[in-house]
RODO-2510 file (C-alpha; in nm, 4 decimals, decimal comma):
residues 401
     n   res          X          Y          Z
     1     m    -3,1706    -2,3555     0,3503
     2     t    -3,2113    -1,9817     0,2898
     3     i    -3,4640    -1,8884     0,0247
     4     s    -3,3780    -1,5678    -0,1578
     5     t    -3,6601    -1,3171    -0,1749
     6     p    -3,7074    -1,0741    -0,4635
     7     n    -3,5647    -0,7975    -0,2404
     8     t    -3,2427    -0,9836    -0,1655
     9     p    -2,9472    -0,8030    -0,3282
    10     k    -2,8097    -0,9995    -0,6214
    11     h    -2,4657    -1,0199    -0,4641
    12     k    -2,6053    -1,2141    -0,1673
    13     k    -2,7006    -1,4911    -0,4078
    14     a    -2,3410    -1,5181    -0,5301
    15     k    -2,1057    -1,7777    -0,3872
    16     a    -1,7557    -1,7027    -0,2688
    17     l    -1,4770    -1,9056    -0,4233
    18     r    -1,3530    -2,1952    -0,2176
    19     p    -1,0058    -2,1552    -0,0626
    20     g    -0,7341    -2,2198    -0,3168
    21     a    -0,9654    -2,1819    -0,6169
    22     r    -0,8320    -1,9934    -0,9178
    23     r    -0,9339    -1,6271    -0,9055
    24     p    -1,0831    -1,4341    -1,1997
    25     a    -0,7673    -1,2193    -1,2269
    26     k    -0,5650    -1,5431    -1,2434
    27     e    -0,1933    -1,4857    -1,1841
    28     l    -0,2539    -1,1114    -1,1372
    29     c    -0,4778    -1,1668    -0,8342
    30     s    -0,3618    -0,9609    -0,5367
    31     e    -0,5623    -1,1780    -0,2940
    32     c    -0,7513    -0,8709    -0,1675
    33     g    -1,0254    -1,0968    -0,0288
    34     l    -1,3165    -0,9768    -0,2425
    35     c    -1,3566    -1,3164    -0,4087
    36     d    -1,3703    -1,4835    -0,0665
    37     t    -1,7155    -1,3265    -0,0225
    38     y    -2,0410    -1,3011    -0,2124
    39     y    -1,9143    -0,9632    -0,3344
    40     i    -1,7414    -1,1675    -0,6032
    41     h    -2,0604    -1,0735    -0,7882
    42     y    -1,8906    -0,7368    -0,8598
    43     v    -1,5407    -0,8608    -0,9344
    44     k    -1,5374    -0,7727    -1,3054
    45     d    -1,5883    -0,4077    -1,2157
    46     a    -1,4127    -0,4010    -0,8796
    47     c    -1,0849    -0,5819    -0,9390
    48     a    -0,7982    -0,3432    -1,0065
    49     f    -0,6391    -0,6023    -1,2373
    50     l    -0,9504    -0,6756    -1,4423
    51     n    -1,0812    -0,3217    -1,4771
    52     q    -0,8552    -0,0255    -1,3998
    53     q    -1,0816     0,2749    -1,3400
    54     f    -0,8861     0,5388    -1,1498
    55     d    -1,0463     0,8381    -1,3204
    56     n    -1,4040     0,7342    -1,2412
    57     l    -1,3259     0,6334    -0,8849
    58     e    -1,1210     0,9463    -0,8131
    59     q    -1,4130     1,1560    -0,9356
    60     e    -1,6610     0,9651    -0,7186
    61     t    -1,4380     0,9655    -0,4114
    62     h    -1,2821     1,3126    -0,4182
    63     g    -1,5169     1,5075    -0,6440
    64     r    -1,2470     1,5479    -0,9102
    65     t    -0,9636     1,3661    -1,0841
    66     r    -0,5958     1,4456    -1,0349
    67     n    -0,4585     1,7460    -1,2229
    68     l    -0,1929     1,6167    -1,4649
    69     d    -0,0621     1,9712    -1,5168
    70     n     0,0398     1,9700    -1,1509
    71     d     0,3522     1,7620    -1,0868
    72     n     0,2627     1,6849    -0,7243
    73     e    -0,0838     1,5633    -0,8205
    74     t     0,0504     1,3596    -1,1123
    75     y     0,2735     1,1733    -0,8682
    76     f     0,0870     1,1797    -0,5388
    77     g    -0,2783     1,1981    -0,6384
    78     v    -0,5672     1,4270    -0,5503
    79     h    -0,4922     1,6078    -0,2260
    80     q    -0,5703     1,9121    -0,0164
    81     d    -0,2589     1,9049     0,1956
    82     m     0,0646     1,7179     0,2588
    83     m     0,2951     1,7292     0,5595
    84     a     0,5605     1,5409     0,7506
    85     a     0,4611     1,4302     1,1007
    86     r     0,5507     1,2094     1,3949
    87     k     0,3823     1,1384     1,7263
    88     k     0,5088     1,3331     2,0249
    89     q     0,4681     1,0158     2,2309
    90     p     0,5208     0,7168     1,9993
    91     i     0,3306     0,3942     2,0515
    92     e     0,5688     0,1313     2,1789
    93     g     0,6265    -0,1415     1,9227
    94     a     0,4699     0,0487     1,6337
    95     q     0,6502     0,0289     1,3007
    96     w     0,6831     0,4067     1,2934
    97     t     0,5459     0,6310     1,5661
    98     g     0,1905     0,4911     1,5547
    99     i    -0,0084     0,7587     1,3722
   100     v    -0,2312     0,5070     1,1901
   101     s    -0,3131     0,3158     1,5097
   102     t    -0,3758     0,6402     1,7000
   103     i    -0,6255     0,7689     1,4426
   104     a    -0,8132     0,4370     1,4487
   105     c    -0,8238     0,4294     1,8302
   106     e    -0,9480     0,7884     1,8500
   107     m    -1,2249     0,7191     1,6002
   108     l    -1,3421     0,4242     1,8103
   109     n    -1,3105     0,6072     2,1416
   110     k    -1,5115     0,9048     2,0146
   111     g    -1,7821     0,6846     1,8628
   112     i    -1,7125     0,8145     1,5129
   113     v    -1,6960     0,4543     1,3899
   114     e    -1,8222     0,1252     1,5281
   115     g    -1,5467    -0,0881     1,3814
   116     v    -1,2066    -0,0769     1,2127
   117     v    -1,0997    -0,3187     0,9404
   118     c    -0,7319    -0,3854     1,0080
   119     v    -0,4841    -0,6727     0,9960
   120     q    -0,3617    -0,8629     1,2968
   121     n    -0,1354    -1,1657     1,2664
   122     t    -0,1982    -1,5289     1,3531
   123     q    -0,0696    -1,6691     1,6820
   124     e     0,1589    -1,9035     1,4930
   125     d     0,3235    -1,6503     1,2604
   126     r     0,3927    -1,2793     1,3129
   127     f     0,3957    -1,2220     0,9350
   128     q     0,0788    -1,4173     0,8478
   129     p    -0,2015    -1,1618     0,7977
   130     m    -0,5345    -1,2081     0,9756
   131     p    -0,7940    -0,9440     0,8764
   132     v    -1,0337    -0,8485     1,1539
   133     i    -1,3004    -0,5925     1,2359
   134     a    -1,1577    -0,4339     1,5497
   135     r    -1,4181    -0,3002     1,7884
   136     t    -1,1863    -0,1847     2,0679
   137     p    -0,8600     0,0125     2,0804
   138     e    -0,6892    -0,2982     2,2167
   139     e    -0,7848    -0,4922     1,9045
   140     v    -0,6532    -0,2070     1,6882
   141     l    -0,3209    -0,2017     1,8730
   142     a    -0,2906    -0,5764     1,8224
   143     a    -0,2700    -0,4975     1,4509
   144     k     0,0221    -0,2533     1,4707
   145     v     0,3258    -0,3237     1,2489
   146     n     0,2954    -0,3912     0,8761
   147     k     0,2515    -0,7420     0,7433
   148     p     0,4493    -0,7288     0,4164
   149     t     0,2491    -1,0056     0,2529
   150     l    -0,0604    -1,0243     0,0349
   151     s    -0,3552    -0,9852     0,2707
   152     p    -0,7255    -1,0640     0,2104
   153     n    -0,8566    -0,7573     0,3970
   154     l    -1,1871    -0,7599     0,2108
   155     s    -1,2676    -1,1130     0,3245
   156     v    -1,4561    -0,9489     0,6153
   157     l    -1,7025    -0,7666     0,3868
   158     e    -1,9878    -1,0102     0,4520
   159     e    -1,9348    -0,9715     0,8258
   160     i    -1,9579    -0,5929     0,7869
   161     e    -2,2875    -0,6016     0,6013
   162     n    -2,4387    -0,8633     0,8324
   163     s    -2,3232    -0,6871     1,1510
   164     g    -2,5523    -0,3895     1,1123
   165     m    -2,2615    -0,1470     1,1469
   166     k    -2,3296     0,1915     0,9925
   167     k    -1,9977     0,3737     1,0467
   168     l    -1,6743     0,2020     0,9560
   169     l    -1,3042     0,2755     0,9146
   170     v    -1,1077     0,0597     0,6707
   171     i    -0,7279     0,0542     0,6709
   172     g    -0,5830    -0,0881     0,3518
   173     v    -0,3618    -0,0645     0,0438
   174     g    -0,4413     0,0463    -0,3090
   175     c    -0,5722    -0,2721    -0,4725
   176     q    -0,7970    -0,3410    -0,1736
   177     i    -0,9286     0,0157    -0,1693
   178     q    -1,0148     0,0208    -0,5401
   179     a    -1,2290    -0,2896    -0,4915
   180     l    -1,3787    -0,1451    -0,1732
   181     r    -1,4734     0,1829    -0,3423
   182     t    -1,6493    -0,0096    -0,6178
   183     v    -1,8734    -0,2007    -0,3749
   184     e    -1,8987     0,0779    -0,1153
   185     k    -2,2623     0,1565    -0,1915
   186     q    -2,3584    -0,2099    -0,1398
   187     l    -2,2364    -0,2265     0,2211
   188     g    -2,5333    -0,0486     0,3768
   189     l    -2,3118     0,2025     0,5570
   190     e    -2,3991     0,5584     0,6527
   191     k    -2,0323     0,6584     0,6454
   192     l    -1,7135     0,4895     0,5293
   193     y    -1,3729     0,6263     0,6269
   194     v    -1,0641     0,5027     0,4422
   195     l    -0,7157     0,5317     0,5915
   196     g    -0,4612     0,4180     0,3356
   197     t    -0,0963     0,3238     0,3428
   198     p     0,1334     0,3388     0,0401
   199     c     0,2232    -0,0051    -0,0853
   200     v     0,4711    -0,1582    -0,3240
   201     d     0,6225    -0,5013    -0,3807
   202     n     0,4223    -0,7296    -0,1583
   203     v     0,4922    -1,1007    -0,1607
   204     t     0,3304    -1,4283    -0,0673
   205     r     0,4274    -1,5687     0,2728
   206     e     0,6663    -1,8054     0,0960
   207     g     0,8115    -1,5164    -0,1033
   208     l     0,8629    -1,3182     0,2158
   209     q     1,0590    -1,6037     0,3673
   210     k     1,2801    -1,6192     0,0596
   211     f     1,3435    -1,2453     0,0852
   212     l     1,4307    -1,2680     0,4561
   213     d     1,6532    -1,5727     0,4074
   214     t     1,8332    -1,4101     0,1155
   215     t     1,8775    -1,0638     0,2655
   216     s     1,8951    -1,0698     0,6467
   217     k     2,1731    -1,2137     0,8597
   218     s     1,9110    -1,3418     1,1067
   219     p     1,5796    -1,3976     0,9237
   220     e     1,4189    -1,5865     1,2115
   221     t     1,4412    -1,2841     1,4468
   222     v     1,3104    -1,0120     1,2099
   223     v     1,0144    -0,8279     1,3611
   224     h     0,9553    -0,5908     1,0715
   225     y     1,1427    -0,4193     0,7904
   226     e     1,1145    -0,1285     0,5506
   227     f     1,2900     0,0084     0,2422
   228     m     1,3995     0,3433     0,3831
   229     q     1,4885     0,6898     0,2535
   230     d     1,8596     0,6285     0,3153
   231     f     1,8577     0,3659     0,0358
   232     r     1,8889     0,0796     0,2818
   233     v     1,6512    -0,1911     0,3950
   234     h     1,6100    -0,1601     0,7721
   235     f     1,5394    -0,4868     0,9526
   236     k     1,4313    -0,4590     1,3156
   237     h     1,5126    -0,7697     1,5210
   238     e     1,3620    -0,9123     1,8378
   239     d     1,6409    -0,7683     2,0527
   240     g     1,5690    -0,4184     1,9227
   241     s     1,8755    -0,4025     1,6988
   242     i     1,8509    -0,2576     1,3482
   243     e     2,0221    -0,4312     1,0571
   244     k     2,0761    -0,2168     0,7457
   245     v     2,1294    -0,3657     0,3992
   246     p     2,1975    -0,1377     0,0980
   247     f     1,9384    -0,1504    -0,1812
   248     f     2,2173    -0,1948    -0,4325
   249     g     2,3522    -0,5018    -0,2547
   250     l     2,0308    -0,7025    -0,2753
   251     n     2,0587    -1,0287    -0,4642
   252     t     1,8445    -0,9138    -0,7541
   253     k     1,8910    -1,2358    -0,9494
   254     k     1,7431    -1,4457    -0,6673
   255     l     1,4791    -1,1927    -0,5684
   256     k     1,3625    -1,0714    -0,9080
   257     d     1,0743    -1,3198    -0,9213
   258     v     0,9779    -1,3054    -0,5543
   259     f     0,7347    -1,0148    -0,5831
   260     a     0,3696    -1,0881    -0,6611
   261     p     0,2652    -1,0368    -1,0269
   262     s    -0,0122    -0,8093    -0,9012
   263     c     0,2459    -0,5785    -0,7418
   264     m     0,4536    -0,5886    -1,0597
   265     s     0,1412    -0,4669    -1,2428
   266     c     0,0288    -0,1991    -0,9957
   267     f     0,0331     0,1770    -1,0509
   268     d    -0,1365     0,2864    -0,7285
   269     y     0,1677     0,3057    -0,5026
   270     v     0,0289     0,6136    -0,3201
   271     n    -0,3228     0,4760    -0,2529
   272     g    -0,5006     0,7410    -0,4544
   273     l    -0,8555     0,6458    -0,3481
   274     a    -0,8085     0,6694     0,0291
   275     d    -0,9352     0,9708     0,2244
   276     l    -0,6105     0,9998     0,4182
   277     v    -0,2738     0,8331     0,3504
   278     v     0,0044     0,7795     0,6048
   279     g     0,3385     0,6495     0,4816
   280     y     0,7025     0,7504     0,4904
   281     m     0,8471     0,7896     0,1422
   282     g     0,7814     1,1639     0,1019
   283     a     0,9149     1,2644     0,4429
   284     p     1,2614     1,3187     0,5931
   285     f     1,4203     1,0229     0,7652
   286     g     1,2444     0,9509     1,0972
   287     w     0,9212     1,1247     0,9977
   288     q     0,6003     1,0033     0,8354
   289     w     0,4461     1,1483     0,5221
   290     i     0,0784     1,2384     0,5405
   291     t    -0,1465     1,3130     0,2424
   292     v    -0,4925     1,4583     0,3064
   293     r    -0,7035     1,3841    -0,0016
   294     n    -1,0464     1,5227     0,0921
   295     e    -1,2571     1,6677     0,3744
   296     t    -1,3158     1,3257     0,5296
   297     g    -0,9401     1,2767     0,5470
   298     k    -0,8977     1,6199     0,7065
   299     q    -1,1540     1,5324     0,9739
   300     m    -0,9651     1,2115     1,0506
   301     l    -0,6287     1,3859     1,0811
   302     d    -0,7728     1,6682     1,2921
   303     l    -0,8551     1,4124     1,5626
   304     v    -0,4853     1,3598     1,6368
   305     m    -0,3146     1,6842     1,5319
   306     n    -0,2585     1,7854     1,8943
   307     q    -0,0586     1,4631     1,9425
   308     l     0,1757     1,5281     1,6490
   309     d     0,4848     1,7252     1,5671
   310     t     0,4546     1,8436     1,2076
   311     q     0,6640     2,0191     0,9461
   312     p     0,6080     2,1140     0,5798
   313     v     0,7051     1,8639     0,3129
   314     m     1,0387     1,9296     0,1462
   315     s     1,2021     1,8231    -0,1783
   316     q     1,5727     1,8105    -0,2571
   317     g     1,7961     1,6641    -0,5272
   318     d     1,7315     1,5231    -0,8738
   319     r     1,6269     1,1597    -0,9116
   320     k     1,6152     1,1300    -1,2920
   321     n     1,9712     1,0110    -1,3636
   322     a     1,9512     0,7579    -1,0809
   323     v     1,6195     0,6256    -1,2110
   324     q     1,7451     0,5978    -1,5703
   325     q     2,0532     0,4060    -1,4565
   326     s     1,8474     0,1753    -1,2369
   327     i     1,6185     0,0621    -1,5204
   328     p     1,8714    -0,1558    -1,7102
   329     a     2,0422    -0,2548    -1,3830
   330     y     1,7202    -0,4111    -1,2525
   331     d     1,6275    -0,5476    -1,5927
   332     q     1,9603    -0,7313    -1,6128
   333     a     1,9506    -0,8359    -1,2448
   334     v     2,2770    -0,6567    -1,1625
   335     t     2,4008    -0,7017    -0,8035
   336     l     2,6958    -0,5015    -0,6757
   337     p     2,9565    -0,6407    -0,4344
   338     m     2,8547    -0,5434    -0,0811
   339     w     3,1459    -0,3008    -0,0359
   340     a     3,0475    -0,1176    -0,3545
   341     a     2,6789    -0,1221    -0,2579
   342     k     2,7572     0,0322     0,0806
   343     l     2,9753     0,3003    -0,0780
   344     m     2,7121     0,3860    -0,3340
   345     g     2,4504     0,4034    -0,0595
   346     v     2,6597     0,6495     0,1399
   347     v     2,7168     0,8713    -0,1632
   348     i     2,3525     0,8698    -0,2729
   349     e     2,2334     0,9356     0,0818
   350     k     2,4422     1,2539     0,0869
   351     i     2,3706     1,3883    -0,2598
   352     g     2,0643     1,1930    -0,3706
   353     p     1,6923     1,2768    -0,3687
   354     k     1,5190     1,3560    -0,0407
   355     g     1,1629     1,4214     0,0733
   356     l     0,9135     1,4384    -0,2128
   357     e     1,1956     1,3905    -0,4637
   358     y     1,2760     1,0583    -0,2980
   359     g     0,9077     0,9732    -0,3325
   360     r     0,9257     1,0532    -0,7033
   361     f     1,2409     0,8409    -0,7315
   362     s     1,0584     0,5447    -0,5810
   363     i     0,7503     0,5942    -0,7986
   364     d     0,9552     0,6382    -1,1165
   365     s     1,1639     0,3286    -1,0424
   366     h     0,8631     0,1081    -0,9804
   367     f     0,6382     0,2469    -1,2543
   368     t     0,9038     0,1981    -1,5232
   369     r     0,9675    -0,1541    -1,3990
   370     n     0,5956    -0,2340    -1,3820
   371     y     0,5232    -0,0838    -1,7240
   372     l     0,7841    -0,3150    -1,8738
   373     y     0,6381    -0,6100    -1,6845
   374     v     0,2875    -0,5499    -1,8184
   375     k     0,4160    -0,4801    -2,1701
   376     r     0,6106    -0,8064    -2,1786
   377     n     0,3725    -1,0345    -1,9920
   378     h     0,0275    -0,8906    -2,0637
   379     p     0,0622    -0,6729    -2,3745
   380     e    -0,3105    -0,6970    -2,4425
   381     k    -0,3742    -0,5134    -2,1134
   382     l    -0,1139    -0,2396    -2,1492
   383     e    -0,3205     0,0430    -2,2960
   384     a    -0,6253     0,0043    -2,0713
   385     h    -0,4460    -0,1023    -1,7542
   386     v    -0,1848     0,1725    -1,7228
   387     p    -0,3459     0,4971    -1,5996
   388     e    -0,2734     0,8232    -1,7832
   389     f    -0,0726     0,9636    -1,4921
   390     a     0,1505     0,6556    -1,4964
   391     k     0,2011     0,6823    -1,8737
   392     k     0,3113     1,0433    -1,8253
   393     i     0,5606     0,9440    -1,5557
   394     v     0,7026     0,6503    -1,7505
   395     g     0,7267     0,8643    -2,0647
   396     q     1,0132     1,0604    -1,9099
   397     y     1,2495     0,7639    -1,9466
   398     k     1,4089     0,5522    -2,2146
   399     l     1,3007     0,1906    -2,1627
   400     p     1,4559    -0,1306    -2,2969
   401     k     1,2410    -0,3413    -2,5261
***
């Protein structure tokens, strides 16, 4: 039996919740993993769904909050720079070209960090997330490809503190990073680096299976998928083939309840508290979108710049009519016949929003949907939970009651 001394941090006296126990955020829990550790001591402050605190955390992380008079910052968060990029020599099997994995490997190889928090998968299931602290490039590369399910990345926090590591890279999504930033000072680190990915509409493992079964012609062979800038879901299969399904042909009625309530209540699509964010939604098709938020993020990106082709971000088209029309369509679970969905996809791909405007389209579509979800299901949370930047974005549109 361990006897706590007066110098033992209070959180080390806390007990993690047992597996399957009800979380403090209840149905809004994103299963970030914090409550699986003694850091549950901080959950009332740290949980994005119990205490939304973007302004304070942006100030602490970046030295300032986002400028709401600047459209790019309103949408994409505090940043120094944005660009489109792709690796000159892609990593085989990576979901994109492997920029995230390459940065993590370089930081390990150069001794900048001693470990990388990332997500591998279990041997039994390619989509079942298994958070690890990778200590070698090989362990990082074993985590390549997104796992589109709720993942308890922060479940390794106790291991971090007990390991004696002083320099760490964490790869994660918005809800995980908000919790991480709140407990950052308790980890005993000399330096924390945060590499974020944009995130929207995660599901439980069971929800993922329902999505695959409902949407793909061969769900058992899907290796990974993504909602792409051409308004189609791209499924990559084991044989290397790509199956494309138009957004507008998805069975909304069957899938409307598949997404996690936490994702339906999230307004941090762009991972505003990371140092560096690598995604795709603000870049041309085939490129990745990179957002450098602060000097730490710039240092991380500089490690791999000589391995990248880059180009400036671009913006084209007008998303507002498409967003306004999509609000009642989603709300009423409208699904078009596949021939009409394909035709609409072709037309929108040619004349619709591209680059940063596509990013705004995606943010607008999800923020309006999520605002309605919170208003209808958790009205008592609406005012405090929705950040000011999200209220400004949603305020551009007419919403149903």
